[in-house]
N, C-alpha and C positions, 0 to 999 in steps of 0.2 A: 536459516532464518526462523525466528520464533513466530508462532501463530498464537494469538490471544483469543480466548473465548469468554463469554459473559456467564458468570455463575451467580445465581440468586440464592441466598440462604433464607429458608423459610423459618418463621418463628417456631420455637420449640413448644411442644405440648407435653403434658405430664406423661401420657401413655405412648406417644410416638417419638419424642425427641425432635431434633432438627432434621430437616430434609434439604437437599440441594436440587435446584432446578437449573440445568445447564443448557444454555442456548448455543447450539453448534453452528448456526448460520445467522448472520454473517460472521466470518472470521476476520481478524485484523492482523496486520503485519507489525503494527506499532502500538504500544500501549496507549499513547495519547489519542490515537484514532478510536480505540475501544472506549476510552473514557468519554470522549466527545459524543460518541454514539449513545452511550448510556445516559448522559446528561440530556441529550436532545429527545430521547425516546423513553425516558424514565417511566412515565405513566403507562405506556403500552406494554413495556416489559413487565412491570408489576402486575398489570391486569392479566397478562398471559400466564404468569406464574400462579396467580391466585385462581385462575380458571382450572389449573391442573391440581391445585391443592385448595379446594374450597374451604372457606372459613379460617384460613391461615394467613397471617400477615407476613410481609417480607421484612426480615431483620437487617439484611445488608446485601449489597451488590458488589461483586468484584470482577475485575478483568484479570484472568489467570492465564499464564502461558500454558498452552496445550500439553507440553511435555511434563509440566509440573502438576497437572490435574490429578494424577494418581496420589501424589503426596498431599494435595489439598483435600482429597476425599478421605484419606486416613485421619486427618486432623478434625474433620467435621463430625 
């Protein structure tokens, strides 16, 4: 069974490029569960990512299958 994680893409900067903030808990068994959680908790997820990357905006949020995370990391 697939497990989905939340991945936030932080806005690129000239000297640092893009960074990813990966939320490992909670994990989701269905993609729609992940999407619903992101929609319901969008503000707090963005605030958490921005606390880890001060001064950086969130460019996008994805629900990514855990097994494909390595592939996603190579593309970022």
